[in-house]
C-alpha positions as semicolon CSV with decimal commas, in nm:
position;residue;x (nm);y (nm);z (nm)
1;M;0,042;-0,017;0,020
2;R;0,296;0,259;0,071
3;N;0,437;0,199;-0,278
4;A;0,096;0,246;-0,428
5;L;0,045;0,562;-0,218
6;A;0,418;0,691;-0,313
7;D;0,299;0,658;-0,670
8;W;-0,018;0,815;-0,645
9;I;0,146;1,098;-0,487
10;S;0,417;1,134;-0,743
11;A;0,147;1,106;-1,022
12;H;-0,038;1,406;-0,845
13;G;0,265;1,636;-0,855
14;L;0,352;1,641;-0,504
15;T;0,689;1,675;-0,394
16;G;0,913;1,808;-0,116
17;V;0,824;1,807;0,255
18;L;0,430;1,784;0,126
19;A;0,488;1,430;-0,025
20;H;0,701;1,316;0,256
21;D;0,441;1,414;0,524
22;V;0,150;1,252;0,333
23;E;0,331;0,932;0,278
24;L;0,466;0,928;0,632
25;A;0,140;1,008;0,794
26;T;-0,052;0,764;0,608
27;Y;0,204;0,483;0,659
28;E;0,146;0,558;1,053
29;A;-0,234;0,509;1,027
30;L;-0,205;0,204;0,820
31;I;0,045;0,087;1,135
32;N;-0,219;0,176;1,370
33;T;-0,450;-0,050;1,184
34;A;-0,216;-0,342;1,203
35;S;-0,123;-0,260;1,584
36;H;-0,468;-0,213;1,722
37;A;-0,750;-0,293;1,500
38;Y;-0,690;-0,679;1,492
39;S;-0,605;-0,942;1,748
40;A;-0,279;-1,111;1,687
41;G;-0,291;-1,386;1,428
42;V;-0,615;-1,239;1,303
43;A;-0,656;-1,158;0,939
44;G;-0,838;-0,818;0,898
45;T;-0,894;-0,564;0,615
46;V;-0,801;-0,199;0,582
47;E;-0,892;0,023;0,313
48;L;-0,720;0,332;0,195
49;H;-0,877;0,604;-0,017
50;A;-0,675;0,918;-0,171
51;H;-0,849;1,252;-0,313
52;H;-0,696;1,522;-0,496
53;Q;-0,882;1,817;-0,567
54;D;-0,748;2,192;-0,666
55;D;-0,697;2,300;-0,289
56;L;-0,654;1,986;-0,094
57;I;-0,526;1,620;-0,046
58;R;-0,743;1,394;0,165
59;I;-0,656;1,030;0,270
60;T;-0,880;0,803;0,469
61;V;-0,758;0,480;0,626
62;T;-1,033;0,256;0,730
63;D;-1,028;-0,061;0,924
64;H;-1,321;-0,285;1,034
65;G;-1,156;-0,417;1,367
66;R;-1,205;-0,334;1,724
67;W;-0,938;-0,162;1,919
68;Q;-0,669;-0,411;2,074
69;P;-0,412;-0,268;2,343
70;P;-0,055;-0,310;2,176
71;T;0,169;-0,589;2,300
72;T;0,378;-0,503;2,577
73;D;0,746;-0,474;2,469
74;P;0,951;-0,283;2,703
75;G;1,230;-0,205;2,429
76;Q;0,966;-0,050;2,198
77;L;0,869;0,330;2,185
78;R;0,486;0,315;2,116
79;G;0,213;0,553;2,165
80;R;0,347;0,821;1,884
81;G;0,156;0,724;1,578
82;L;-0,167;0,987;1,620
83;T;0,040;1,249;1,766
84;L;0,285;1,201;1,447
85;I;0,010;1,210;1,213
86;R;-0,165;1,520;1,387
87;A;0,172;1,714;1,349
88;L;0,201;1,630;0,985
89;A;-0,127;1,664;0,835
90;D;-0,345;2,020;0,860
91;H;-0,640;1,838;0,956
92;T;-0,701;1,512;1,103
93;I;-1,001;1,348;1,217
94;L;-1,022;1,021;1,432
95;A;-1,357;0,873;1,390
96;P;-1,391;0,518;1,611
97;T;-1,724;0,324;1,609
98;D;-1,822;-0,007;1,695
99;V;-1,751;-0,143;1,366
100;G;-1,401;0,012;1,291
101;T;-1,215;0,336;1,281
102;T;-1,138;0,577;1,036
103;V;-0,866;0,803;1,006
104;T;-0,918;1,123;0,784
105;M;-0,604;1,321;0,699
106;T;-0,626;1,668;0,504
107;W;-0,371;1,881;0,374
108;Y;-0,427;2,217;0,201
109;L;-0,258;2,305;-0,115
110;T;-0,340;2,672;-0,081
111;L;-0,335;2,913;0,198
112;P;-0,703;3,018;0,322
113;E;-0,765;3,375;0,233
114;T;-0,683;3,650;0,505
115;L;-0,940;3,895;0,623
116;D;-0,933;4,240;0,519
117;T;-1,012;4,442;0,841
118;S;-0,956;4,760;0,716
């Protein structure tokens, strides 16, 4: 999925920091699905949707599992995925439900117009 996303990013002309941010945040969302949506050894599905408009990029990652606590490994640094996603994307929505979780990440390609206060 990561390679397919990298190809999609390139095909839509995204480069530099923006391309890196989109790829890394999406990868983190995918890793969270693998780590938290399904019990160890249980197969599950994940959906990745990428949308490009003139002024934004929107990526959604959806699983159909239920939150599972991470396996405890004292040598692993955990719990930074959502923080990283929120730092990389301009806007993030986490929508957990009884039938899965969707992470929606948005990057704005143009700056919002400023208000003229004169």
